[in-house]
C-alpha positions in Angstrom: -25.3 -18.8 -19.1 -25.1 -18.6 -15.3 -21.9 -17.2 -13.8 -20.9 -18.5 -10.4 -19.1 -16.1 -8.1 -16.7 -17.4 -5.5 -16.9 -16.0 -1.9 -13.1 -15.8 -2.0 -11.5 -12.7 -3.6 -9.5 -13.6 -6.6 -9.0 -10.1 -8.1 -5.8 -8.8 -9.5 -4.7 -7.2 -6.2 -4.7 -8.2 -2.6 -7.7 -7.4 -0.4 -5.5 -5.1 1.6 -4.2 -3.3 -1.5 -7.7 -2.7 -2.9 -8.7 -0.9 0.4 -5.4 1.0 0.6 -5.8 2.3 -3.0 -9.4 3.3 -2.4 -8.5 5.3 0.7 -5.7 7.0 -1.1 -8.1 7.9 -4.0 -10.7 9.1 -1.5 -8.3 11.3 0.5 -5.9 12.1 -2.3 -3.1 11.2 0.2 -4.0 14.0 2.6 -3.5 13.1 6.2 -6.0 15.7 7.3 -9.0 14.3 5.5 -11.3 12.2 7.6 -13.2 9.3 6.2 -15.5 6.5 7.3 -15.7 2.9 6.1 -19.0 3.7 4.4 -17.1 6.3 2.3 -14.5 3.8 1.1 -17.0 1.1 0.0 -18.4 2.9 -3.1 -14.9 3.7 -4.3 -14.1 0.0 -4.2 -17.4 -1.3 -5.6 -17.1 1.0 -8.6 -13.8 -0.6 -9.6 -14.3 -4.1 -8.2 -18.1 -5.0 -8.2 -17.3 -8.5 -7.0 -15.3 -7.4 -4.0 -16.7 -8.5 -0.7 -17.3 -5.1 1.0 -17.5 -6.7 4.5 -13.7 -6.9 4.4 -13.2 -3.1 4.3 -13.6 -2.6 8.0 -11.3 -5.5 9.0 -8.6 -4.2 6.7 -8.8 -0.7 8.0 -8.8 -1.9 11.6 -5.8 -4.1 11.1 -3.8 -1.2 9.6 -5.0 1.4 12.1 -2.0 2.0 14.4 -4.0 3.2 17.4 -7.2 1.1 17.1 -8.0 -0.8 20.3 -8.9 -4.0 18.2 -5.8 -4.0 16.0 -4.2 -6.8 18.0 -7.0 -9.2 16.9 -5.7 -9.0 13.3 -2.3 -10.2 11.9 -0.2 -8.5 9.2 -1.2 -4.9 9.9 0.6 -2.1 8.2 0.8 1.4 9.7 -1.6 3.2 7.4 -4.5 4.7 9.3 -5.3 6.7 12.4 -8.5 6.1 14.4 -10.1 9.4 15.3 -13.3 8.2 17.0 -16.1 5.6 16.4 -16.4 5.3 12.6 -13.9 8.1 11.8 -10.4 7.6 10.4 -7.7 9.4 8.5 -4.3 8.5 7.1 -1.6 7.9 9.6 1.0 10.7 9.9 4.0 9.4 11.9 5.3 13.0 12.4 2.2 14.1 14.4 0.5 10.9 15.5 2.2 9.5 18.6 1.1 6.4 20.4 1.7 6.2 24.1 3.8 3.2 25.0 2.5 1.7 28.2 6.1 1.7 29.5 6.3 5.5 28.9 3.7 6.2 31.5 5.5 4.2 34.2 7.7 6.4 36.3 10.7 5.3 38.3 
């Protein structure tokens, strides 16, 4: 019997929720632990083998408060902090401050 898999995710949770839970599992909720997208993928594929892993980077970028490409994605939540190319950690609103472009304008 041949099983056909759809390209569209139809799992029990949203794509965004799957990524979020995998990052929380990986970091244990610690905002000091750095991770890469490649670290998140095995956590997801272990639980959801049919999950399209190419979605992971897009979901992290859309929820990364300081990522330069965030504006290309809609529906972002403030969950991650971009450290440098390929490196992220959980967002900590107490210590992670984003400069507002209007803040740098002096009267």
